[in-house]
C-alpha positions in Angstrom: -27.0 -73.2 -137.9 -26.2 -70.8 -135.1 -29.1 -69.1 -133.3 -28.9 -65.3 -133.2 -28.8 -64.3 -129.5 -30.2 -61.0 -128.3 -28.7 -58.7 -125.6 -29.5 -60.2 -122.2 -29.8 -63.8 -123.4 -28.0 -66.6 -121.6 -25.1 -68.0 -123.6 -24.5 -71.6 -122.6 -21.2 -73.3 -123.5 -22.1 -76.9 -123.2 -18.9 -78.5 -124.7 -17.1 -80.4 -122.0 -13.5 -79.5 -121.3 -11.4 -82.3 -119.9 -8.1 -82.2 -117.8 -5.6 -84.8 -116.9 -4.9 -85.3 -113.2 -1.1 -84.6 -112.7 -1.0 -84.6 -108.9 -4.0 -85.5 -106.9 -2.7 -84.1 -103.6 -0.9 -80.7 -103.6 -2.2 -80.1 -100.1 -5.2 -78.6 -98.5 -6.7 -77.5 -95.3 -10.0 -77.1 -93.3 -11.8 -75.7 -96.3 -10.8 -78.1 -99.1 -8.0 -79.5 -101.2 -5.8 -78.6 -104.2 -4.7 -80.8 -107.1 -2.6 -80.3 -110.2 -4.3 -80.6 -113.6 -2.9 -80.7 -117.1 -4.7 -79.1 -120.0 -3.9 -81.6 -122.9 -4.8 -79.1 -125.6 -2.4 -76.4 -124.6 -0.1 -78.6 -122.6 -0.1 -76.4 -119.5 -0.5 -77.1 -115.8 -3.1 -75.5 -113.6 -3.8 -75.7 -109.9 -7.5 -76.6 -109.1 -8.7 -75.7 -105.6 -11.9 -77.4 -104.4 -14.1 -75.9 -101.8 -15.0 -78.8 -99.5 -14.9 -78.0 -95.8 -13.9 -80.8 -93.4 -17.1 -80.2 -91.4 -20.5 -80.2 -93.2 -21.9 -77.8 -90.6 -19.8 -74.9 -91.9 -20.1 -75.8 -95.6 -23.0 -73.4 -96.3 -21.8 -70.8 -93.8 -18.5 -70.1 -95.6 -19.6 -70.7 -99.2 -20.0 -67.0 -99.8 -16.4 -66.5 -98.8 -15.4 -69.0 -101.5 -17.4 -67.0 -104.1 -15.9 -63.8 -102.8 -12.4 -65.1 -103.4 -13.3 -65.8 -107.0 -14.5 -62.2 -107.4 -11.4 -60.8 -105.7 -8.9 -62.7 -107.8 -10.7 -61.8 -111.0 -10.2 -58.1 -110.2 -6.4 -58.5 -109.7 -3.8 -58.6 -112.5 -0.3 -58.2 -111.0 2.9 -60.2 -111.6 3.2 -60.9 -107.8 -0.4 -62.2 -107.3 -1.6 -65.6 -108.4 -3.8 -65.5 -111.5 -7.2 -67.2 -111.7 -8.2 -68.6 -115.1 -11.6 -70.2 -114.6 -14.0 -71.3 -111.9 -16.9 -73.8 -111.5 -19.5 -73.0 -108.9 -22.0 -75.6 -107.8 -24.3 -73.4 -105.8 -27.0 -75.9 -105.2 -24.6 -78.1 -103.2 -22.4 -75.4 -101.8 -19.1 -76.5 -103.5 -17.0 -75.4 -106.4 -13.5 -75.2 -108.0 -11.1 -72.5 -108.9 -8.5 -73.1 -111.7 -5.5 -70.9 -111.2 -1.9 -70.4 -112.1 0.6 -73.1 -111.2 3.6 -71.8 -109.4 6.7 -74.0 -109.6 8.8 -72.9 -106.6 8.8 -72.9 -102.8 7.1 -71.0 -100.0 8.7 -68.1 -98.3 9.7 -70.1 -95.2 11.6 -72.7 -97.2 13.2 -70.0 -99.3 14.5 -68.2 -96.3 15.6 -71.4 -94.5 17.6 -72.3 -97.6 19.0 -68.8 -98.1 22.7 -68.3 -98.5 23.3 -64.7 -99.4 26.6 -64.8 -101.4 25.0 -67.3 -103.9 21.5 -66.0 -104.0 20.4 -64.2 -107.3 17.2 -63.2 -105.5 18.0 -61.5 -102.2 15.8 -61.0 -99.1 15.6 -57.3 -100.2 14.2 -58.4 -103.6 11.6 -60.6 -102.0 10.5 -57.8 -99.6 10.2 -55.2 -102.4 8.1 -57.5 -104.5 5.8 -58.1 -101.5 5.4 -54.4 -100.8 4.6 -53.9 -104.5 2.0 -56.6 -104.4 0.3 -55.3 -101.3 0.3 -51.7 -102.7 -1.7 -53.1 -105.6 -4.0 -55.1 -103.3 -4.5 -52.0 -101.1 -5.2 -49.7 -104.2 -8.0 -52.1 -105.2 -9.7 -51.9 -101.8 -8.9 -55.5 -100.9 -7.6 -57.0 -97.6 -5.8 -60.3 -97.8 -6.5 -61.4 -94.2 -4.5 -64.6 -94.3 -0.8 -63.8 -94.4 1.1 -67.0 -93.6 4.1 -69.0 -94.8 2.2 -71.1 -97.3 0.4 -68.2 -98.9 3.6 -66.5 -100.1 5.4 -68.5 -102.8 8.6 -67.8 -104.8 8.9 -69.4 -108.2 12.1 -70.6 -109.8 12.7 -67.3 -111.5 12.6 -65.4 -108.2 9.1 -63.9 -108.7 7.1 -63.6 -105.5 3.5 -64.8 -105.7 0.8 -64.0 -103.1 -1.9 -66.6 -103.1 -5.1 -67.6 -101.1 -7.2 -64.6 -100.2 -8.5 -66.1 -97.0 -11.5 -68.4 -97.5 -13.4 -68.5 -94.3 -10.8 -66.6 -92.3 -13.2 -64.4 -90.3 -11.6 -63.2 -87.1 -14.2 -62.5 -84.5 -13.7 -60.5 -81.3 -12.9 -62.8 -78.4 -15.0 -62.8 -75.2 -12.2 -64.3 -73.2 -8.5 -65.2 -73.4 -8.8 -67.3 -76.5 -10.1 -66.7 -80.0 -11.9 -69.0 -82.4 -9.0 -68.6 -84.9 -6.2 -68.2 -82.3 -3.9 -70.6 -84.2 -4.2 -68.5 -87.4 -4.2 -65.0 -85.7 -1.4 -65.7 -83.2 1.3 -67.0 -85.5 3.5 -69.6 -83.8 2.2 -68.5 -80.3 3.8 -65.1 -80.8 3.7 -62.8 -77.9 3.6 -59.8 -80.4 0.1 -59.1 -81.5 -1.5 -56.0 -83.0 -4.0 -53.9 -81.2 -6.6 -55.1 -83.7 -6.4 -58.6 -82.3 -7.9 -57.2 -79.1 -10.3 -54.9 -80.8 -11.7 -57.5 -83.2 -11.0 -55.5 -86.3 -8.9 -56.1 -89.4 -7.7 -53.5 -92.0 -5.0 -53.1 -94.5 -2.8 -51.9 -91.7 -3.4 -55.3 -90.0 -2.1 -56.9 -93.2 0.9 -54.7 -92.9 1.6 -55.9 -89.4 1.3 -59.6 -90.1 3.4 -59.3 -93.3 6.2 -57.7 -91.3 5.7 -60.2 -88.4 6.0 -63.1 -90.8 9.0 -61.8 -92.7 10.9 -60.8 -89.6 10.1 -64.1 -87.8 11.2 -66.2 -90.8 14.6 -64.4 -90.8 15.0 -64.6 -87.1 14.3 -68.3 -87.0 16.5 -69.2 -90.0 20.0 -70.7 -89.5 21.2 -69.6 -92.9 20.6 -65.8 -92.6 20.0 -63.0 -90.1 18.9 -59.4 -90.0 22.4 -58.3 -91.4 21.4 -59.8 -94.7 18.3 -57.5 -94.9 18.5 -53.8 -95.7 15.1 -52.6 -94.4 14.9 -53.6 -90.7 13.9 -50.0 -89.7 11.0 -50.2 -92.1 10.0 -53.7 -91.0 10.0 -52.5 -87.3 7.7 -49.6 -88.0 5.3 -51.9 -90.0 5.1 -54.1 -86.8 4.2 -51.3 -84.3 1.5 -52.7 -82.0 -0.8 -49.7 -82.5 -1.9 -49.1 -86.1 -1.5 -45.3 -85.8 2.2 -45.8 -85.2 2.7 -47.8 -88.4 3.0 -46.4 -91.9 -0.3 -44.9 -93.1 -0.4 -47.2 -96.1 1.6 -49.6 -98.2 2.2 -46.7 -100.7 3.8 -44.8 -97.8 6.2 -47.8 -97.3 7.2 -47.6 -101.0 8.0 -43.9 -100.5 10.0 -44.7 -97.4 11.9 -47.4 -99.3 12.8 -44.8 -102.0 14.2 -42.4 -99.4 16.0 -45.3 -97.7 17.7 -46.4 -100.8 18.6 -42.9 -101.8 20.8 -42.6 -98.6 22.8 -45.7 -99.6 22.8 -45.6 -103.4 26.1 -44.8 -105.1 25.3 -42.7 -108.2 28.0 -42.2 -110.8 28.3 -39.3 -113.2 27.3 -41.7 -116.0 24.1 -42.7 -114.1 23.2 -39.0 -113.6 23.8 -38.3 -117.3 21.6 -41.2 -118.5 18.8 -40.3 -116.0 18.9 -36.5 -116.8 19.2 -36.9 -120.6 15.9 -38.8 -120.6 13.9 -37.3 -117.8 14.7 -33.7 -118.8 13.3 -34.2 -122.3 10.1 -35.7 -120.9 9.9 -32.8 -118.4 10.4 -30.2 -121.3 7.8 -31.9 -123.5 5.1 -32.2 -120.8 3.6 -28.7 -120.5 0.7 -29.1 -118.1 -1.9 -31.5 -116.6 -5.6 -31.1 -117.4 -6.7 -32.4 -114.0 -5.1 -33.6 -110.8 -2.3 -35.9 -112.1 -2.2 -39.6 -111.6 1.1 -41.5 -112.0 2.2 -45.0 -112.8 4.6 -46.2 -110.1 4.8 -49.8 -111.3 8.3 -50.5 -112.6 7.3 -53.4 -114.8 4.5 -51.4 -116.5 6.9 -48.5 -117.0 9.4 -50.8 -118.7 6.6 -52.4 -120.8 5.3 -49.0 -122.0 8.8 -47.8 -122.9 9.5 -51.0 -124.8 6.3 -50.5 -126.8 7.2 -46.9 -127.6 10.6 -48.0 -128.9 9.0 -50.7 -131.0 6.6 -48.2 -132.7 9.6 -46.0 -133.5 12.0 -48.8 -134.5 13.1 -47.2 -137.8 13.1 -43.6 -136.5 16.0 -41.6 -135.1 13.5 -39.4 -133.2 10.3 -40.4 -131.3 7.4 -39.4 -133.5 4.9 -38.9 -130.8 6.2 -37.8 -127.4 2.9 -38.9 -125.7 4.0 -42.5 -126.2 6.8 -41.8 -123.7 4.9 -39.5 -121.4 2.1 -42.1 -121.0 4.7 -44.5 -119.5 4.4 -42.5 -116.3 1.3 -40.3 -116.5 -2.1 -42.0 -116.2 -4.2 -38.8 -116.4 -4.9 -36.2 -119.1 -2.1 -33.8 -120.0 -0.9 -31.4 -122.7 2.5 -31.8 -124.3 4.8 -30.1 -126.9 5.7 -32.5 -129.7 8.3 -29.9 -131.0 10.6 -31.2 -128.2 12.8 -33.6 -130.1 13.5 -36.9 -128.2 16.1 -39.1 -129.9 15.3 -42.8 -129.7 18.9 -43.6 -128.8 18.5 -41.6 -125.5 15.3 -43.6 -124.7 17.0 -46.9 -125.5 20.1 -46.1 -123.4 17.8 -45.1 -120.5 15.7 -48.3 -120.8 18.8 -50.5 -120.9 20.2 -48.8 -117.9 16.9 -49.0 -116.0 16.4 -52.7 -116.8 20.0 -53.4 -115.6 19.3 -51.7 -112.2 18.4 -53.7 -109.1 14.7 -53.8 -108.2 15.2 -51.4 -105.3 17.2 -49.0 -107.6 14.4 -49.1 -110.2 11.9 -48.1 -107.5 14.1 -45.2 -106.5 14.7 -44.0 -110.1 11.0 -44.1 -110.9 10.1 -42.3 -107.7 12.6 -39.5 -108.4 11.2 -39.3 -112.0 7.7 -38.9 -110.7 8.7 -36.4 -108.1 10.3 -34.4 -110.9 7.3 -34.2 -113.2 4.8 -33.8 -110.3 5.9 -30.1 -110.1 4.4 -29.4 -113.6 1.3 -27.2 -113.3 -2.3 -28.2 -113.5 -4.3 -26.1 -116.0 -7.9 -27.2 -116.2 -9.6 -26.6 -119.6 -11.9 -23.6 -119.9 -15.6 -24.5 -119.5 -17.6 -24.7 -122.8 -20.1 -21.8 -122.9 -23.5 -22.5 -124.5 -23.1 -19.3 -126.8 
């Protein structure tokens, strides 16, 4: 008979869960090792990372960083960031395990080294755009990666980029001399291009920006199978790599905006493209009458597609969308007023969605940014305050 638990009681799950060792050495480093486990019940593979520093003297010192990584990964839910599914912390002996998503693919260095543009379904541009999207999300959640290197950016067999390993123990301290305690990690491949933060002993999101650009550019430059002519955003990459942080983009969100403008200059837009875009966005604009507070928008293309798909599913047998808010909420994440008398045919929504899904990732970003720019001009009308009598 189950015991009734009260609020605040500890709920212990004592049933043991067993896994099968599928690969006992996926790799590792100074802070532990990773293995591949199989869950026999659901027949899925998981990566298990064990915190076990090579030197006992630092085991307790960096254990908090291990716990912090668990907290960071649990906050994040993005298609381009590795997912954490479970963790086991043995705090009395300063060790533990993280169970996370298994990514079947290759790291970014191997991908670029094997790159052959005419036959690549996933281009260098696609990889770069996914990385910027991931780091926009990381930045928006107040997180700094701090450990951007070849092995921490993977690309799976479907072409999806995955950012992994949020820097256990990677604490860069200001150097008193010509060397740094983490010089091999900070000065990638003995690069002579270092950010100002290296000398100041600081690290921010803009430092992440520098090292992401440094890594991406260096991988292309060192590859024998591709060069900068295979990549469309060299100007953006160069600005991300400015030595002084004030000369870089102010944020990863600003990079996304620059990419939208960059693509706009090169994108060929047909009359049919314009008609599909305007038929849909004009109806949303006409239906959306005002914002009730400062508007917040969804700029994630995958979430946008998912919300439109859901709206169509709930109107599967209708010729006209029954609730315009289902469509407006695909892009507006704050309170608003709308006019449901504006008739939005489901066929127009379906045509737009099919067109949007068929567009390249960079075109999708451009389309969505233009859509957001369009509806951002709608007025804000805050509700009248409620009077006591």
